[in-house]
ROSE-4610 file (N, C-alpha, C; in Angstrom, 1 decimal, always signed):
// ROSE-4610
residu = [M/M/M/K/K/K/K/K/K/I/I/I/L/L/L/S/S/S/L/L/L/S/S/S/L/L/L/L/L/L/L/L/L/L/L/L/A/A/A/S/S/S/V/V/V/M/M/M/A/A/A/F/F/F/A/A/A/Q/Q/Q/M/M/M/D/D/D/M/M/M/Q/Q/Q/K/K/K/P/P/P/E/E/E/G/G/G/L/L/L/Q/Q/Q/V/V/V/G/G/G/D/D/D/K/K/K/A/A/A/P/P/P/A/A/A/I/I/I/V/V/V/G/G/G/T/T/T/D/D/D/Q/Q/Q/N/N/N/G/G/G/K/K/K/K/K/K/V/V/V/S/S/S/L/L/L/K/K/K/E/E/E/I/I/I/L/L/L/K/K/K/N/N/N/G/G/G/E/E/E/A/A/A/V/V/V/L/L/L/I/I/I/F/F/F/Y/Y/Y/R/R/R/G/G/G/Q/Q/Q/W/W/W/C/C/C/P/P/P/Y/Y/Y/C/C/C/N/N/N/K/K/K/Q/Q/Q/L/L/L/S/S/S/R/R/R/L/L/L/N/N/N/D/D/D/S/S/S/L/L/L/S/S/S/Y/Y/Y/I/I/I/T/T/T/A/A/A/K/K/K/G/G/G/G/G/G/T/T/T/I/I/I/I/I/I/T/T/T/I/I/I/T/T/T/P/P/P/E/E/E/T/T/T/A/A/A/D/D/D/N/N/N/I/I/I/K/K/K/K/K/K/T/T/T/I/I/I/S/S/S/K/K/K/T/T/T/K/K/K/A/A/A/S/S/S/F/F/F/S/S/S/I/I/I/L/L/L/E/E/E/D/D/D/K/K/K/G/G/G/L/L/L/A/A/A/I/I/I/M/M/M/K/K/K/D/D/D/Y/Y/Y/K/K/K/V/V/V/S/S/S/F/F/F/A/A/A/V/V/V/D/D/D/E/E/E/K/K/K/T/T/T/I/I/I/E/E/E/K/K/K/Y/Y/Y/K/K/K/G/G/G/Y/Y/Y/G/G/G/I/I/I/D/D/D/F/F/F/A/A/A/K/K/K/A/A/A/N/N/N/G/G/G/D/D/D/N/N/N/G/G/G/A/A/A/N/N/N/L/L/L/P/P/P/V/V/V/P/P/P/A/A/A/T/T/T/Y/Y/Y/I/I/I/I/I/I/G/G/G/K/K/K/D/D/D/G/G/G/K/K/K/I/I/I/K/K/K/Y/Y/Y/V/V/V/F/F/F/F/F/F/N/N/N/A/A/A/D/D/D/Y/Y/Y/S/S/S/K/K/K/R/R/R/A/A/A/S/S/S/V/V/V/K/K/K/D/D/D/I/I/I/I/I/I/D/D/D/N/N/N/L/L/L]
num = [1/1/1/2/2/2/3/3/3/4/4/4/5/5/5/6/6/6/7/7/7/8/8/8/9/9/9/10/10/10/11/11/11/12/12/12/13/13/13/14/14/14/15/15/15/16/16/16/17/17/17/18/18/18/19/19/19/20/20/20/21/21/21/22/22/22/23/23/23/24/24/24/25/25/25/26/26/26/27/27/27/28/28/28/29/29/29/30/30/30/31/31/31/32/32/32/33/33/33/34/34/34/35/35/35/36/36/36/37/37/37/38/38/38/39/39/39/40/40/40/41/41/41/42/42/42/43/43/43/44/44/44/45/45/45/46/46/46/47/47/47/48/48/48/49/49/49/50/50/50/51/51/51/52/52/52/53/53/53/54/54/54/55/55/55/56/56/56/57/57/57/58/58/58/59/59/59/60/60/60/61/61/61/62/62/62/63/63/63/64/64/64/65/65/65/66/66/66/67/67/67/68/68/68/69/69/69/70/70/70/71/71/71/72/72/72/73/73/73/74/74/74/75/75/75/76/76/76/77/77/77/78/78/78/79/79/79/80/80/80/81/81/81/82/82/82/83/83/83/84/84/84/85/85/85/86/86/86/87/87/87/88/88/88/89/89/89/90/90/90/91/91/91/92/92/92/93/93/93/94/94/94/95/95/95/96/96/96/97/97/97/98/98/98/99/99/99/100/100/100/101/101/101/102/102/102/103/103/103/104/104/104/105/105/105/106/106/106/107/107/107/108/108/108/109/109/109/110/110/110/111/111/111/112/112/112/113/113/113/114/114/114/115/115/115/116/116/116/117/117/117/118/118/118/119/119/119/120/120/120/121/121/121/122/122/122/123/123/123/124/124/124/125/125/125/126/126/126/127/127/127/128/128/128/129/129/129/130/130/130/131/131/131/132/132/132/133/133/133/134/134/134/135/135/135/136/136/136/137/137/137/138/138/138/139/139/139/140/140/140/141/141/141/142/142/142/143/143/143/144/144/144/145/145/145/146/146/146/147/147/147/148/148/148/149/149/149/150/150/150/151/151/151/152/152/152/153/153/153/154/154/154/155/155/155/156/156/156/157/157/157/158/158/158/159/159/159/160/160/160/161/161/161/162/162/162/163/163/163/164/164/164/165/165/165/166/166/166/167/167/167/168/168/168/169/169/169/170/170/170/171/171/171/172/172/172/173/173/173/174/174/174/175/175/175/176/176/176/177/177/177/178/178/178/179/179/179/180/180/180/181/181/181/182/182/182/183/183/183/184/184/184/185/185/185/186/186/186/187/187/187/188/188/188/189/189/189/190/190/190/191/191/191/192/192/192/193/193/193/194/194/194/195/195/195/196/196/196/197/197/197]
x = [+0.9/+0.1/+0.8/+2.0/+2.8/+3.5/+3.9/+4.5/+3.6/+2.2/+1.2/+1.0/+0.9/+0.8/+2.0/+3.2/+4.4/+4.4/+4.1/+4.0/+3.0/+1.9/+0.7/+1.3/+1.8/+2.3/+3.4/+4.3/+5.3/+4.7/+3.7/+3.0/+2.3/+1.6/+1.0/+1.9/+3.1/+4.1/+4.6/+4.8/+5.3/+4.2/+3.1/+1.9/+1.9/+1.9/+1.9/+3.1/+4.3/+5.5/+5.4/+4.7/+4.5/+3.5/+2.4/+1.3/+1.9/+2.8/+3.5/+4.3/+5.0/+5.8/+5.0/+3.8/+3.0/+2.4/+2.1/+1.5/+2.6/+3.8/+4.8/+5.2/+4.8/+5.1/+4.3/+4.7/+4.0/+3.1/+2.1/+1.1/+0.9/+1.3/+1.1/-0.4/-0.7/-2.0/-2.4/-3.7/-4.2/-4.6/-4.9/-5.4/-6.8/-7.2/-8.6/-8.6/-7.5/-7.4/-7.1/-7.7/-7.4/-6.0/-5.2/-3.8/-3.8/-2.9/-2.7/-2.0/-2.4/-1.7/-0.2/+0.6/+2.0/+2.3/+3.0/+3.5/+5.0/+5.9/+7.1/+8.0/+9.3/+10.3/+11.3/+11.5/+12.5/+14.0/+14.9/+16.3/+16.7/+15.9/+16.2/+15.4/+14.8/+14.0/+12.7/+12.3/+10.9/+9.9/+8.8/+7.6/+6.9/+6.7/+6.1/+4.7/+3.7/+2.3/+1.7/+1.2/+0.5/-0.7/-1.4/-2.7/-2.5/-1.4/-1.1/-0.6/+0.3/+0.7/-0.5/-1.5/-2.8/-3.6/-3.4/-4.2/-3.9/-2.5/-2.0/-1.8/-1.9/-1.5/-1.5/-0.9/-0.7/+0.6/+0.7/+1.8/+2.4/+3.7/+4.4/+5.2/+4.7/+5.3/+6.3/+7.6/+8.6/+9.2/+9.2/+9.9/+11.2/+12.4/+13.7/+14.4/+15.3/+16.0/+17.1/+18.0/+19.0/+20.1/+21.1/+22.1/+23.2/+23.1/+23.8/+23.3/+22.2/+21.4/+21.6/+22.3/+22.7/+21.3/+20.4/+19.0/+18.3/+18.3/+17.7/+18.4/+19.8/+20.4/+20.1/+20.0/+19.9/+18.3/+17.5/+16.0/+15.9/+16.5/+16.4/+17.1/+18.2/+19.0/+18.1/+17.3/+16.5/+15.4/+14.9/+13.7/+14.2/+15.4/+15.9/+16.1/+16.7/+16.9/+15.6/+14.5/+13.2/+12.2/+12.8/+11.8/+11.1/+11.6/+10.9/+9.6/+9.7/+8.6/+7.4/+7.9/+6.9/+6.2/+7.0/+6.3/+5.5/+5.8/+5.0/+3.7/+3.6/+2.4/+1.5/+2.1/+1.4/+1.8/+3.0/+3.3/+4.4/+4.4/+5.3/+5.9/+7.2/+7.8/+8.1/+7.7/+8.1/+8.9/+9.9/+10.6/+10.6/+10.6/+10.4/+11.6/+12.2/+13.3/+13.5/+13.9/+14.2/+15.6/+16.4/+17.9/+17.9/+19.0/+19.2/+19.3/+19.3/+19.5/+20.9/+22.0/+23.2/+23.5/+22.6/+22.8/+21.9/+20.8/+20.1/+21.0/+22.0/+22.9/+23.8/+24.2/+25.0/+24.0/+22.9/+21.9/+21.9/+21.7/+21.7/+23.1/+24.2/+25.4/+25.6/+25.0/+25.1/+24.2/+23.0/+21.9/+21.5/+22.1/+21.7/+20.3/+19.5/+18.1/+17.8/+16.7/+16.4/+15.1/+14.3/+13.0/+13.0/+12.0/+11.9/+12.1/+13.0/+13.2/+13.0/+12.1/+11.7/+12.3/+13.0/+13.4/+12.1/+11.9/+10.6/+10.8/+11.1/+11.3/+10.2/+10.7/+9.7/+8.9/+9.2/+8.6/+7.1/+6.6/+5.1/+4.6/+5.3/+4.8/+4.8/+6.1/+6.1/+5.1/+4.8/+3.7/+2.4/+2.0/+0.8/+0.5/+1.7/+1.5/+1.8/+2.0/+2.1/+3.2/+4.4/+5.6/+6.7/+6.5/+7.8/+7.7/+9.0/+9.3/+10.6/+10.8/+11.9/+12.8/+14.1/+15.1/+15.5/+15.5/+15.9/+17.3/+17.6/+18.9/+20.0/+19.7/+20.5/+21.0/+19.9/+20.1/+21.0/+20.7/+21.6/+23.0/+23.2/+24.7/+25.3/+24.5/+25.0/+25.4/+24.4/+24.7/+25.9/+26.1/+27.3/+28.6/+28.6/+29.7/+30.0/+28.9/+29.1/+29.4/+29.5/+29.9/+28.6/+27.4/+26.2/+25.7/+25.6/+25.1/+24.0/+22.7/+21.4/+21.3/+22.0/+22.1/+22.6/+23.6/+24.3/+23.6/+23.1/+22.3/+21.0/+20.2/+18.8/+18.7/+19.8/+19.7/+18.5/+17.8/+16.7/+15.8/+15.6/+14.7/+15.2/+16.4/+17.1/+17.0/+16.9/+17.0/+15.5/+15.0/+13.7/+13.8/+13.3/+13.3/+11.9/+11.8/+10.4/+10.7/+9.6/+9.6/+9.7/+10.5/+10.7/+9.5/+8.3/+7.2/+7.0/+6.1/+5.7/+4.1/+3.7/+2.3/+2.1/+1.1/+0.7/-0.6/-0.7/-2.0/-2.7/-3.9/-4.6/-5.1/-5.5/-6.0/-7.1/-7.8/-8.9/-8.5/-7.0/-6.5/-6.6/-6.8/-7.0/-5.8/-5.4/-4.2/-4.7/-3.9/-4.4/-3.5/-2.3/-1.2/-0.4/-0.2/+0.7/+1.7/+3.0/+4.1/+4.5/+4.4/+4.7/+5.3/+6.5/+7.3/+8.2/+8.1/+9.1/+10.6/+10.6/+12.1/+12.6/+13.6/+14.1/+14.8/+15.1/+15.7/+14.6/+13.4/+12.2/+11.7/+11.7/+11.2/+10.2/+9.3/+8.5/+9.5/+9.1/+9.9/+9.5/+10.3/+9.9/+8.7/+8.8/+7.7/+6.4/+6.4/+5.2/+4.6/+5.4/+5.0/+4.5/+5.2/+4.6/+3.3/+3.1/+1.9/+0.8/+1.0/-0.1/-0.4/+0.4/+0.0/-1.2]
y = [-1.2/+0.0/+1.2/+1.2/+2.4/+2.7/+1.6/+1.7/+2.3/+1.9/+2.5/+4.0/+4.3/+5.7/+6.6/+6.0/+6.7/+7.0/+5.9/+6.0/+7.0/+7.0/+7.8/+9.4/+9.5/+10.9/+11.5/+10.5/+10.8/+11.2/+10.4/+10.6/+12.1/+12.3/+13.5/+14.7/+14.6/+15.7/+15.9/+14.8/+14.9/+15.7/+15.3/+15.8/+17.3/+17.7/+19.1/+19.9/+19.2/+19.9/+20.2/+19.3/+19.5/+20.5/+20.5/+21.4/+22.9/+23.0/+24.3/+24.7/+23.8/+24.2/+24.8/+24.0/+24.5/+25.9/+26.1/+27.5/+28.5/+28.2/+29.3/+29.4/+28.7/+28.7/+29.9/+30.8/+31.9/+31.3/+32.0/+31.6/+32.6/+33.9/+34.8/+35.2/+36.4/+36.8/+36.3/+36.3/+35.9/+37.0/+36.6/+37.4/+37.8/+39.0/+39.4/+39.9/+39.7/+40.1/+41.7/+42.3/+43.7/+44.1/+44.7/+44.9/+45.9/+45.3/+46.1/+47.5/+48.3/+49.7/+49.6/+50.4/+50.6/+52.1/+52.4/+53.9/+53.7/+54.4/+54.2/+55.4/+55.4/+56.3/+55.5/+55.8/+55.0/+55.6/+54.9/+55.1/+56.5/+57.4/+58.7/+59.7/+59.3/+60.0/+60.4/+59.7/+60.2/+59.3/+60.0/+59.3/+58.4/+57.2/+56.1/+55.9/+56.0/+55.6/+54.8/+53.5/+52.7/+53.5/+54.1/+54.8/+55.9/+56.7/+57.8/+57.1/+56.1/+55.6/+55.1/+54.4/+53.8/+54.9/+56.1/+57.3/+57.5/+57.1/+57.4/+56.2/+55.0/+53.8/+52.6/+51.5/+50.3/+50.2/+49.4/+49.2/+47.8/+47.7/+46.4/+46.2/+45.4/+45.3/+43.9/+44.3/+43.1/+42.9/+41.8/+41.5/+40.8/+41.3/+40.7/+40.5/+39.5/+39.1/+39.9/+40.4/+41.2/+41.3/+42.3/+42.5/+41.3/+40.4/+39.2/+38.1/+38.4/+37.3/+37.5/+36.7/+36.9/+36.9/+36.0/+35.9/+37.3/+37.9/+39.2/+40.2/+40.3/+41.3/+41.3/+39.9/+39.8/+40.3/+39.9/+40.3/+41.8/+42.5/+44.0/+44.7/+44.1/+44.6/+44.7/+43.4/+43.2/+44.3/+44.4/+45.4/+46.7/+47.2/+48.4/+48.6/+47.7/+47.7/+47.9/+47.3/+47.4/+48.4/+49.3/+50.2/+51.2/+51.5/+52.4/+51.6/+50.3/+49.5/+49.3/+49.3/+49.1/+50.4/+51.6/+52.9/+53.3/+52.9/+53.2/+52.5/+51.4/+50.7/+51.1/+52.2/+52.8/+52.0/+51.3/+50.6/+51.4/+51.4/+51.9/+50.8/+50.5/+49.4/+50.0/+49.2/+49.3/+48.2/+48.2/+47.0/+47.0/+45.8/+45.7/+44.7/+45.2/+44.1/+44.2/+43.3/+43.3/+43.9/+44.1/+44.6/+46.0/+46.4/+47.6/+48.6/+50.1/+51.0/+51.0/+50.7/+50.5/+49.3/+48.3/+47.3/+47.6/+48.4/+48.9/+49.7/+50.4/+51.2/+50.2/+49.1/+48.2/+47.4/+47.2/+46.6/+47.6/+48.8/+50.0/+49.9/+49.9/+49.8/+48.6/+47.4/+46.2/+46.2/+46.7/+46.7/+47.9/+48.9/+50.4/+50.7/+50.0/+50.3/+51.7/+52.2/+53.6/+53.8/+52.6/+52.7/+52.7/+52.9/+53.0/+51.5/+51.7/+50.5/+50.9/+50.1/+50.3/+49.3/+49.8/+48.9/+48.6/+47.4/+47.0/+46.7/+47.9/+47.8/+47.1/+46.1/+45.3/+44.2/+44.2/+43.2/+43.4/+44.6/+44.9/+44.6/+45.1/+44.9/+43.5/+42.9/+41.4/+40.5/+40.8/+40.1/+40.4/+41.6/+42.0/+41.3/+41.1/+40.5/+39.0/+38.4/+37.0/+36.3/+37.1/+36.5/+36.3/+36.6/+36.6/+35.2/+34.9/+33.6/+33.7/+33.0/+32.9/+31.9/+32.3/+31.3/+30.3/+28.9/+28.1/+28.0/+27.6/+27.6/+26.9/+25.7/+25.1/+26.0/+26.7/+27.6/+28.8/+29.3/+30.5/+30.1/+29.0/+28.5/+28.2/+27.7/+27.4/+28.7/+29.7/+31.0/+31.7/+31.5/+32.1/+31.5/+30.2/+29.6/+30.2/+31.0/+31.8/+33.2/+33.6/+35.0/+35.9/+35.2/+36.1/+35.9/+37.0/+37.0/+37.8/+37.3/+37.9/+39.0/+39.0/+40.0/+41.1/+41.2/+42.3/+42.6/+41.8/+42.2/+42.9/+42.3/+42.8/+43.6/+43.9/+44.6/+43.9/+44.8/+44.4/+43.4/+43.3/+42.4/+41.0/+40.8/+39.4/+38.5/+37.2/+36.1/+35.9/+36.9/+36.8/+37.2/+36.4/+36.7/+36.7/+37.3/+37.2/+36.0/+35.4/+34.7/+35.8/+35.6/+36.8/+36.9/+37.3/+37.3/+38.7/+38.7/+39.7/+39.9/+41.1/+41.4/+42.5/+42.5/+43.7/+44.1/+45.4/+45.8/+46.8/+46.6/+47.5/+48.7/+49.6/+51.0/+50.8/+49.8/+49.5/+49.0/+48.9/+48.5/+47.0/+46.2/+44.7/+44.1/+42.9/+42.3/+41.6/+41.9/+41.3/+40.3/+40.2/+39.3/+38.9/+37.6/+37.1/+36.0/+36.2/+35.2/+35.0/+33.7/+33.4/+32.0/+31.9/+30.5/+30.4/+29.4/+29.3/+29.1/+28.7/+28.4/+29.9/+30.3/+31.7/+31.9/+30.7/+31.0/+31.2/+31.1/+31.3/+32.7/+33.5/+34.8/+35.2/+36.2/+36.7/+37.3/+37.0/+37.6/+39.1/+39.7/+41.1/+41.1/+40.1/+39.9/+39.7/+38.8/+38.4/+39.7/+40.6/+41.8/+42.8/+43.0/+43.8/+43.2/+42.1/+41.5/+41.5/+41.7/+41.8/+43.1/+44.2/+45.5/+46.0]
z = [+0.0/+0.0/+0.0/+0.8/+0.8/-0.4/-1.2/-2.5/-3.4/-3.5/-4.4/-4.0/-2.8/-2.3/-2.7/-2.5/-3.0/-4.4/-5.3/-6.7/-7.1/-6.5/-6.8/-6.6/-5.3/-5.1/-6.1/-6.5/-7.4/-8.9/-9.2/-10.4/-10.4/-9.2/-9.0/-9.2/-8.5/-8.5/-9.9/-10.8/-12.1/-12.9/-12.8/-13.6/-13.2/-11.9/-11.5/-12.1/-12.0/-12.5/-14.1/-14.9/-16.2/-16.5/-15.6/-15.8/-15.6/-14.5/-14.2/-15.4/-16.0/-17.1/-18.4/-18.5/-19.5/-19.2/-18.0/-17.7/-17.9/-17.8/-17.9/-19.4/-20.3/-21.8/-22.3/-22.9/-23.5/-24.7/-24.8/-25.9/-27.0/-26.7/-27.8/-27.8/-28.5/-28.9/-30.1/-30.4/-31.6/-32.5/-33.9/-34.8/-34.3/-34.3/-33.8/-32.4/-31.6/-30.3/-30.3/-29.2/-29.1/-28.7/-29.3/-28.9/-27.6/-26.7/-25.4/-25.7/-24.9/-25.1/-24.9/-25.7/-25.6/-25.5/-24.4/-24.2/-23.6/-24.4/-23.9/-24.6/-24.2/-24.9/-25.5/-26.8/-27.5/-27.4/-28.1/-27.9/-28.2/-28.8/-29.2/-28.3/-27.3/-26.4/-26.8/-28.0/-28.5/-27.8/-27.5/-26.9/-27.9/-27.7/-28.7/-28.0/-28.7/-28.3/-29.5/-29.1/-30.0/-30.6/-29.5/-29.9/-31.0/-30.8/-31.7/-33.0/-33.1/-34.3/-35.2/-34.4/-35.2/-35.8/-35.4/-36.0/-37.5/-37.7/-39.1/-39.9/-39.4/-40.1/-39.2/-39.6/-38.8/-38.2/-37.1/-36.3/-36.6/-36.8/-37.0/-35.6/-34.7/-33.5/-33.5/-33.2/-33.2/-31.8/-31.4/-30.1/-30.5/-29.8/-30.0/-28.7/-28.7/-27.5/-27.1/-27.9/-27.5/-28.5/-28.4/-29.3/-29.4/-28.5/-28.5/-29.4/-29.9/-30.7/-32.2/-32.9/-34.5/-35.2/-34.8/-35.5/-35.4/-34.2/-33.9/-34.8/-34.7/-35.4/-37.1/-37.6/-39.0/-39.3/-38.5/-38.6/-38.6/-37.6/-37.6/-38.8/-39.2/-40.2/-41.6/-41.8/-42.9/-42.9/-41.7/-41.5/-41.9/-41.4/-41.6/-43.1/-43.7/-45.2/-46.1/-45.5/-46.2/-45.6/-44.7/-44.1/-44.9/-46.1/-47.0/-47.6/-47.9/-48.3/-47.3/-46.1/-45.0/-44.7/-44.7/-44.4/-45.5/-46.8/-47.9/-47.9/-47.1/-47.0/-45.7/-45.1/-43.9/-42.6/-42.6/-41.4/-40.7/-39.4/-38.5/-37.6/-37.5/-36.7/-35.4/-34.4/-33.0/-32.6/-32.0/-31.6/-30.0/-29.4/-27.9/-27.5/-26.4/-25.9/-24.4/-23.7/-22.4/-22.0/-23.1/-22.9/-22.4/-21.8/-21.2/-22.4/-22.0/-23.0/-23.5/-22.7/-23.3/-24.4/-24.2/-25.0/-26.3/-26.1/-27.3/-28.3/-27.7/-28.5/-29.3/-28.8/-29.4/-30.5/-30.3/-31.2/-32.6/-32.2/-33.3/-34.1/-33.3/-33.9/-34.8/-34.4/-35.4/-36.5/-36.3/-37.3/-38.1/-37.5/-38.2/-38.1/-37.1/-37.0/-36.8/-37.5/-37.5/-37.0/-36.7/-36.1/-34.5/-33.9/-32.6/-31.8/-30.7/-30.0/-28.5/-28.0/-26.5/-25.6/-24.4/-23.4/-22.6/-22.5/-21.8/-20.3/-19.5/-18.2/-17.4/-16.6/-15.8/-16.7/-18.0/-18.9/-19.2/-18.8/-19.0/-20.3/-21.3/-22.7/-23.1/-22.9/-23.2/-22.5/-21.2/-20.6/-21.2/-21.3/-22.1/-23.4/-24.2/-25.4/-25.4/-24.2/-23.8/-24.6/-24.6/-25.3/-24.2/-23.0/-22.0/-21.5/-21.2/-20.5/-19.7/-18.6/-17.8/-18.4/-18.4/-18.9/-17.8/-18.1/-17.1/-16.8/-15.6/-15.0/-15.9/-16.6/-17.4/-18.7/-19.3/-20.4/-19.9/-18.8/-18.3/-18.2/-17.6/-17.6/-18.9/-19.9/-21.2/-22.0/-21.8/-22.4/-21.8/-20.5/-19.8/-20.5/-20.8/-21.6/-22.9/-23.5/-24.9/-24.5/-23.3/-22.9/-22.8/-22.8/-22.6/-21.2/-20.5/-19.1/-19.1/-18.9/-18.8/-17.8/-16.6/-15.8/-16.2/-17.1/-17.6/-18.9/-19.6/-21.0/-20.6/-19.5/-19.3/-18.0/-17.2/-15.9/-15.1/-14.6/-13.6/-14.2/-15.6/-16.3/-16.1/-15.7/-15.4/-16.6/-16.3/-17.2/-17.6/-18.4/-19.1/-20.5/-21.4/-22.9/-23.5/-24.7/-25.4/-26.5/-26.7/-28.1/-29.1/-30.1/-31.1/-32.0/-31.5/-32.2/-33.0/-33.9/-34.8/-34.8/-34.5/-34.6/-35.4/-36.4/-37.1/-36.5/-36.2/-35.5/-36.5/-36.8/-37.7/-37.0/-37.7/-37.4/-36.4/-36.4/-35.4/-34.0/-33.9/-32.7/-32.5/-33.4/-33.4/-34.2/-33.6/-34.3/-35.5/-36.6/-37.9/-38.5/-38.0/-38.5/-37.2/-37.1/-36.0/-36.5/-36.2/-36.4/-34.9/-34.5/-33.1/-33.2/-33.1/-33.0/-31.9/-31.0/-30.0/-30.4/-31.7/-32.2/-32.6/-31.8/-32.0/-33.4/-34.0/-35.4/-36.6/-36.1/-37.1/-36.9/-38.0/-37.9/-39.0/-38.8/-39.9/-41.0/-42.2/-43.3/-43.6/-44.1/-44.6/-45.5/-46.4/-47.4/-46.8/-45.8/-45.1/-44.4/-43.8/-43.0/-44.1/-45.3/-46.3/-46.8/-47.1/-47.7/-46.8/-45.5/-44.5/-44.0/-44.5/-44.2/-45.0]
């Protein structure tokens, strides 16, 4: 009887652990969802308001991990290279990152990004858009081996990252396009963004 009870408790603990892991996985928002408000100050000291942007066109919201991520840098470089095509279709790019202002400067140096980049202090925007997740200890240690220290990269935001999602928000304030993939090497293409504006 004790063995059955012990096995039952172990099974229950395992199920609860898996359930907790699933609860921590970000799900992202869906097409048709109302986009949460965004208000912040970008790298140039310019006030950025989603509500104001939507008065003149649509918003392309990009979440990226940090200047240390080659996939992020490649994506931001491509977006900057194609910026005139995006703005011609009425789109305004806003990028969101957990990294510190000093590291945003490094991102700009690497990518030549000329669009607004917001430091998401306290992860408020990432949480509202359901893209935030805590990096596990094993991954933290692995990344330290590559010279990436999340405490230095993100400051008070710590070892938290976004799924590098893309949302296009229509003038009505609703999400009209979503690219959400937990595989950080997969990103929305510039063509997909332009086609959905």
